[in-house]
N, C-alpha and C positions, 0 to 999 in steps of 0.2 A: 731844702735851702740850697741855693746854688753857690758856686765858688765866689761869685761877686758879692753875694749876701754874707758869706763867711768873711770876706775882706772887710765889709762894712762893720760886722760885729767886732772883728779884731782891732779896728781902729777906734773903737769906742762909741759908735752909734748904736744905742740900745733902743729896742721897741718891745711891744707886748709879745711878739712872736717868740722871743728868746725865753720869756717866762713860761709861755705855753709849752714850749718844747721841753723845758725842765719838768713840767708837771706830767708830761706824757712819757717820760723815760721809764723803762722797765724797772719795777721796784727791786727786782733781784740785783740789778746792776748797782743799786745804792746800798742795799742792806748787806750784800755779800762782799763788798769791796774791802780791801785790807790795806788802808793807808797807815803810815807811821807818824811818829811824833814830830813836834816842832820845837821852836826856841823855848827854853825854860830858864828860870833863875832859881837861886837856892832857896828862897823863902817867899811865902806869899804875904805881901803887905796888906794893910787895910785897904778896903775899897776894891775887892775882887768878887767875881760872881762865878757860879758853877758853869761847867761847859754847856749843859742843857739850856740854861737861861741865856748864856751868851749866844748860842746858836739861834735861839728864838729872837733875840734883840737884833741880830744881824741878818735875819731873814733867810737863814740857811737850814737845810735839813742836816741831821746829825752826821751823815756820811760826808756831806759837803763841808761841814765845819771841820771834821777830822782831817780831811784832805787839805783844807786851807792851812791848818796847823802844820801838817807835814811839809807843805810847800814853803813854809815860813811867812805866809801872808798874815797870820795872826800869832802874836806873841802870847805865851802862857807862862805862869809862874807855878812853882812847886808849892803845894799846900803844906802847912805845918803838920807834923806828925805822920808824914808819909801818905796823905790822902791823894785823891786824884787832882791833877793840876787844875788851876783856876785861871780866869781871864781878868786882867785889871780893867776896871771901869774906864780908865783913861784910854785903853786900847780900843774898847768898844766905841767910845766917843770919837776917837780918831778915824776909825773905819766908817762910822756913820756920816762923818763930815766930808768924805771923799766924793768927788763928782760922780754922778750916776748911781749912787747908792739907792736901793740894794741890788739892782740888776747887774751893775758893773762887777761887784764882788762875786755874785753868784755865777756870772759868766766865766770868771777866771778859774773856777773850780768845776765847771761843767764837764763831765766825762761822757764819752760815747764808746760804744762797742764797734765791731766791724761793720755791721749793716748801717748804723747811724753815721759812722765816720765816712763810709763810702758815699752816703747820700750828701753829706756836707761838702765833699770834694767833687761831687758829680761824676763819680767813677763806679765801676762795678765792684762788688765786694771781693771778688777774686783778685782784682788788681790792687785793691787796698791791702789785702793780706800779703801780696808779693812785696809791696813797698815797705810794709812793716817788717817782714822777714829780712829784707835787705838793709834794714837799719835807717831808712829815710826819716822815720820819726819813732819815738820811743813810748811804750806804755808807761803810765804813771801808777797804776795799781791793777788789781785783778780780783776776780771772785771765782768760786767753784760752782759749776752748774749742777744740775740734778745727777749727772753722770760722774761727778767729781773731776771733771776736766777743767783746766785753767782757762778762763775767759779774760783776755786782756782788755783794759780800758785805757782810753787816750784822752788827753786834754783837748777839748775842741779848740781852744785858743792856740795850742801848738800846731794843730792840723792846719789852721788858717795861716799861721806863719810859714809852714812848709809850702803850702800852695802859693804863697807870694814869692818864696825863694826859688822854687823849682816847678814852675807851671808846665814845663815841657814834659815832665814825668807823668802828668795826669792824662796824657793823650798820646797816641802813636805807639810805635814799637818800643818794647823795653830795651834799654841800651845793652849792647852785647856783653859787656863786662858784668853787669848786674844779672843778665840772663844766665850766664855761665855759673855765677856764684849760686843762684837759686837752684839751678839744675843739679848742683853738687850737694844740695840739702842744707845750705846755710840758713840759719834762723837766728837773728840778732836780737830778738825781742827780750828774752830773759836776760841776756848779757847787758843790754842797754838799760833795762830796768834796774839791774844790780848796780851798774855804774852810777846812775843818777841817785839811787838810794844811798850809796856810800858817800857820794859828794855832798848830799844834803846833810847827812849825819856829821860829816867832818866839818861842815861850815858852822855848826853850832856846838862843836866839841873842842874846847880849848885844852883840856887836860891831856898831856902826852900819852899816858897809859890808856886813857879812854880812846884816843885816836888810834893807837895801835890795836886796840880791841875791835874797833870798827873794821880795820883792814883784815884782822884775823877772822872776822865773822864770815868772810867769803871763802875760807879754806876749810876743807873737811879735816877731821881729827888727825889723819895720817899726814897730810900736807903740813898742818900746823905743827905737829911734833917734829917734823924735819927741819922747820925753820926755827922753832923755839924749843930747844932740847931741855930746858930747865922746867921741871914740872910745876915748881912754885910760880914761875912767871906765867905759865899757861893757865894755872888756876886763877891768878890775879887778873889776867885778861878777861876771863869769863866773869869775874866778879864786878869789874868796872865797865863792862860793855854797856853802852847806852841802851836803855829800854825804850820801846815805843811809848809815846805819851798817850795815844789813843789808838783804837782799832786793833787791839791784840786779837789774834785768831782764837776763837773759843772752841771750835770743834777739833777733834783729833785729825780729821782729814785736812782741815785748813792749816793746822800746825805742821803736818807732814809736808804739805805743799809748800809752805813758807820755807821750811828747812831745805827742801830740794832746790827751790828757786834761788835762795841766797848763796848757794855754794857754786863757785866757779867750776865750769865743766869743760873748758877748752884749754889745751896746753898753753897757748900764748897768754890767755887771760890768767891762768893759774900762775904762770911765771911773773906776770905783771903784779899780781897781788902779793906774791912772795917778796918781790923787790920792794914794794911799798911798805909791807909789814916790816921788813928788815930795817928800812930807813926810819920808820916811826919808832921802832924799838931802840935804835941808836939814840933818838931824841929822848925817849922815855927813861932809858937807863942813865943818861946824862942828868936828867932832872932828879931822879931818885931811884933807888933799887926797889924791886918788888919785895913786899913784906915776906918774912920767913918765920917759921916756928921758933920760939925762944926770944923774940923781941929783937931790938936793934943790935944787940951785942953779937948775935949770930948771923947778921946779914952779910952775905958774901960781898966782898969788895968788887965793884964794877968799874972798869976804867971809864973816866969821865971825858973821853975823847970821842967826839962824833966822827963817824965814818966820812972820809973825804968824798965818797960817792954821793953823800947827801946833798952836795952842792950842785949836782946836775939833775936834770929832769928825768933822763933815762939812763941809769948807770949801767956800765958794762964792765967786763973784765973777769978774769978767772977767779980773782980773790973774792969778789962779791958772790959770784955763782957758786963758789965752794961753800961760802957761808949759808947760801940758800939750800944747800944739799941737792942742787939741780945738776944732774949728770948729762942731760941733753940727749939728743938723738945720736945713735951709734955708739953710746957708751956701753961698756961691758956690764 
C-alpha cells in the first residue's frame, strides 16, 4: 500500500483491501501483543456481554478488541464479584451504528510491525526504524518473538497521520539534528510507549491515590522510596495501582519484559516522573491520608495544603527538588 493509499485509509475511505491486509497479518503479532485496559465503571449493570462475545459482534479479533479497550474506543464495566469486565449492549449498539462499521473500527486498531509499517509509508525498513527511534511516531504495544526480543507494533492509523504531517521525512537525507541524535544511540520507542501508556491510564483514573500510583509505576523501587519515604504510602500505591483490564502477560518472560519496559531509564525522564509523582501525591494527601495499621485513630496527620508547585506544568526550584531527593549532576 502506498502513502497515497494510507492517506485514503486515514480519511475514512474503506475497501476490501484493508480487511484482506488484516487477515494476512502475522498471527504472532496479534497473539503476543500486550495491550492494557480501558475505561471501566464500578458495577456491571444488566444488559452486558462477555468480552469474547463483544469482540465477535464487533467483528474484531481478541487482540484487536483488547487494544480497542486500551485505547478507550470501547467502554467496559466491571463485573460483579470481581469477574472479568464486560461490555454494555448499548456500547456495542453504538459502535455498530457508526459509519463504515465494521471495517472502520477494525482499521483504527490495526497494528503493523517494522516491515509492514515501512511498506505502508513506502520507505525502507531501516529508515522506518530510524524514524521510530527518533520518536517521530510511537509504538502502541509489543510482543516477544521466539528469541524473547521485544518487537514493537504501531497503529497504522497513526503512521498515516505522521506521513501527512511530515512527508519530507519519508525521502531524502535525514535531518542533521536527527542524524546526530541517532548516532549517539538515542531510542525513544520505549519512552514514548511509557508516556502514552501513562497518559491513557491517567485519562480514566479519577482517584488521586490511583493517579499517584500510575506515576509511581514508572519508577523502580529505589527511586520510588526516595520520593515516597513512608512505607505505608508506598504499600498503598501498590494496592490501588490500576490493573490492566485485558491483555495481562501470562508468561514469565512477558512479565519480565513488561516490568523492564514500564520503568523509566533516562535521567530526565526519571526526574519528570518523580516531579509528577510528587504533585500527584500532594493532591492525594489533600484528599485523604493513606490507611495505616490500627485504623483511623492512628493515621498520621497530613497537611492539607497542596504544593504551590502544582499550579505550574513544569515545577522548578530547590524546594521541590529537595523533596524529590534529586541531587542532580555534580552533587557530592
